[in-house]
C-alpha positions in Angstrom: 0.1 -0.1 0.1 1.4 3.7 -0.8 1.9 6.3 2.0 -1.0 8.4 1.0 -3.4 5.6 0.9 -2.1 4.5 4.2 -2.4 8.3 5.3 -6.1 8.5 3.8 -7.1 5.3 6.1 -5.4 6.8 9.2 -7.3 10.1 8.8 -10.3 8.3 8.4 -9.5 6.1 11.3 -9.2 9.3 13.1 -12.7 11.1 12.2 -14.4 8.0 12.9 -12.9 7.8 16.2 -13.7 11.2 17.2 -17.4 11.4 15.7 -17.6 8.2 17.8 -16.4 10.3 21.3 -18.9 13.0 20.2 -21.5 10.5 20.3 -20.9 9.6 23.2 -20.7 12.5 25.5 -23.5 13.8 23.1 -26.2 10.8 24.0 -24.0 8.6 26.3 -26.0 9.7 29.3 -29.4 8.2 27.8 -27.2 4.7 28.5 -26.8 5.4 31.9 -30.5 6.5 32.6 -32.0 3.5 30.5 -30.1 1.3 33.4 -30.7 3.6 35.8 -34.8 3.0 35.2 -34.1 -0.8 35.4 -32.2 -1.1 38.1 -34.7 1.2 39.8 -37.7 -0.7 38.3 -36.5 -4.4 39.6 -36.0 -2.7 43.4 -39.0 -1.3 43.5 -40.7 -4.2 41.9 -39.5 -5.8 44.7 -40.4 -3.7 47.5 -44.1 -3.6 45.9 -43.8 -7.7 46.8 -42.6 -7.4 50.0 -44.9 -4.5 50.8 -48.1 -6.6 49.7 -46.9 -9.9 51.7 -46.4 -8.0 54.7 -49.5 -6.2 54.2 -51.1 -9.7 53.7 -50.0 -11.2 56.5 -50.7 -8.4 58.7 -54.3 -8.6 57.3 -54.4 -12.3 57.8 -53.3 -11.8 61.4 -55.7 -9.1 62.4 -58.5 -11.4 61.0 -57.8 -14.2 62.7 -57.4 -12.6 66.0 -60.6 -11.4 65.6 -62.4 -14.4 64.4 -61.1 -15.8 68.1 -62.9 -12.8 70.0 -66.6 -13.8 71.8 -69.4 -13.2 69.6 -70.1 -10.3 71.5 -67.1 -8.5 70.6 -66.2 -10.4 67.0 -68.4 -8.2 64.9 -66.4 -4.3 66.3 -63.0 -6.3 66.3 -63.4 -6.9 62.4 -64.8 -3.3 61.6 -61.2 -2.0 62.7 -59.4 -3.7 61.1 -58.1 -1.2 58.7 -58.2 -2.6 55.0 -57.7 -1.5 51.3 -58.6 -3.4 47.9 -59.8 -6.5 48.4 -59.5 -7.1 51.8 -62.0 -4.8 52.1 -64.8 -7.3 49.7 -63.2 -10.3 52.1 -63.6 -8.2 55.4 -67.3 -7.6 54.1 -67.8 -11.1 53.6 -66.8 -12.3 57.0 -68.5 -9.9 59.1 -72.0 -11.0 57.7 -70.9 -14.8 58.0 -71.6 -15.5 61.0 -75.3 -16.2 61.9 -74.7 -15.4 65.9 -73.5 -12.3 65.2 -74.7 -9.0 65.0 -77.4 -9.0 61.6 -78.3 -5.5 61.3 -74.2 -4.9 61.1 -73.3 -8.1 58.7 -76.2 -6.4 56.2 -75.1 -2.9 56.0 -71.7 -4.3 55.7 -73.0 -6.4 52.4 -74.9 -3.4 51.2 -71.4 -1.4 51.9 -69.7 -4.1 49.7 -72.9 -4.7 47.0 -72.7 -1.2 46.1 -69.0 -0.1 45.7 -68.3 0.1 42.3 -64.7 0.4 43.0 -64.8 -3.5 44.2 -64.7 -6.3 41.5 -68.2 -7.7 40.5 -67.7 -11.0 41.7 -67.0 -9.8 45.5 -70.5 -7.5 44.4 -72.4 -10.5 43.5 -71.8 -12.7 46.2 -72.8 -9.8 48.8 -76.2 -9.5 47.0 -76.2 -13.4 47.0 -75.4 -13.3 50.7 -77.8 -10.7 51.6 -80.9 -12.1 49.8 -79.6 -15.2 52.3 -79.4 -13.5 55.4 -82.1 -10.8 55.3 -84.3 -14.2 54.8 -88.1 -12.8 55.1 -86.9 -10.2 56.5 -86.6 -8.4 53.1 -90.2 -8.0 51.1 -89.9 -11.1 48.5 -90.0 -8.2 45.7 -86.9 -6.5 46.9 -84.9 -10.1 47.0 -86.1 -10.7 44.0 -85.1 -7.8 42.5 -81.8 -8.0 43.7 -81.3 -11.6 42.6 -82.3 -10.7 39.1 -79.1 -7.9 39.0 -76.7 -11.1 39.2 -79.0 -13.9 37.8 -77.3 -12.2 33.8 -75.6 -14.1 31.4 -72.0 -14.1 31.7 -72.2 -13.8 35.3 -70.3 -16.2 37.4 -73.0 -16.8 39.8 -75.7 -16.7 37.4 -77.4 -20.1 38.1 -77.1 -19.7 41.5 -78.8 -16.7 41.4 -81.5 -18.2 39.0 -82.0 -21.1 41.5 -82.8 -18.5 44.3 -85.4 -16.9 42.0 -87.3 -20.1 41.8 -87.1 -21.0 45.6 -89.2 -17.6 45.4 -91.7 -18.7 43.3 -92.0 -21.5 45.4 -92.2 -19.0 49.0 -95.0 -17.4 46.7 -96.8 -20.8 46.3 -96.6 -20.8 42.4 -95.5 -24.2 41.7 -95.7 -24.6 38.7 -93.8 -21.7 37.6 -91.3 -23.2 40.5 -91.2 -26.5 38.0 -90.6 -24.4 35.0 -87.4 -22.7 36.4 -85.9 -25.5 38.0 -86.0 -28.1 34.9 -84.8 -25.4 32.9 -81.7 -24.9 35.1 -81.2 -28.6 35.7 -80.7 -28.8 32.0 -78.1 -26.0 32.1 -75.2 -26.7 30.6 -73.4 -23.6 33.1 -75.0 -25.8 36.2 -72.8 -27.2 38.8 -73.1 -31.1 39.0 -73.8 -30.4 42.9 -76.5 -27.8 42.0 -78.0 -30.4 39.7 -78.2 -33.1 41.8 -80.1 -30.8 44.2 -82.3 -29.3 41.5 -83.9 -33.1 41.2 -84.2 -33.9 44.8 -86.5 -30.6 44.9 -88.0 -31.5 41.6 -89.0 -34.7 43.0 -90.3 -33.2 46.0 -92.4 -31.0 44.3 -93.9 -33.7 42.4 -92.3 -33.2 39.6 -90.4 -35.2 36.8 -86.8 -34.8 36.6 -86.0 -34.2 32.4 -83.7 -36.4 31.1 -80.6 -35.3 29.7 -80.5 -35.6 25.8 -78.1 -38.3 25.0 -74.8 -37.7 23.2 -75.1 -37.9 19.0 -73.6 -40.8 18.0 -71.6 -41.5 15.0 -72.7 -43.5 12.4 -71.1 -47.2 12.1 -69.2 -47.3 8.7 -70.3 -49.3 5.7 -68.8 -52.9 5.5 -66.0 -52.8 2.5 -68.0 -55.1 -0.4 
C-alpha cells in the first residue's frame, strides 16, 4: 500500500473515532439513565412485593385474632381492622358470615360492599346473594327478587345460583308450576354445576315433578362394510 493511501486510512479512522467519542459524550447519558431505570424498576417491584406480602400477613393475623374473640366482640374487632383494595370485600363477607353475630351490622356491611363500584363485580355479586340469604323473609320478597335479577345476568359467574334462588322465591309464593318450570330449565342448563343439578333434582322430585333426562350424545354413524 502506498504512503498516501495509508495516510488517508489513518485520517479516516481518526475522524471515525472523533465522531464516536462525540456521539458518546452527547448521547451516552441516555444509556446511563436506561440502566438506572431498569435497576430502579426492579428494586421498586421487589419492594412492592415485600410490602404486599407484609400487608397481607398483617391483615390475615388481625382477622384471625378478631375471629377468635367472643361473638359479642367479633364484629367490632373485624370492623376495626384497617383494609384496602380487595381486603375490604373479604372483610365485608366475613362480617356477614356469622349467623350468631350482629345481623344488622352484617347486612349493612353487605349493602356497602354491593354498592361499592371500586370492588370487583364477583365480590359484589357474592354480597348480593349473601344479603338475600341473611335477610330471609325480613326483606320483602319483591326486593329479594329484584336483587337476584341483577345477578342472574348471562355471563356473570353466579348466574345459575341466582336463578336457583329465584325459583325458590316462586315456591315461597306458592307458584308451584312456575317453580317447576324454572327448576327443570335450570337442571338442564350446561352452566349449572353438578352438585347444583343433584340438589335441583331432589327439589323437583319433592314437588311432584319429573326430572328431565339429559339428551343422549349423538352417535357417529357406523362405517359401512367394505365389499
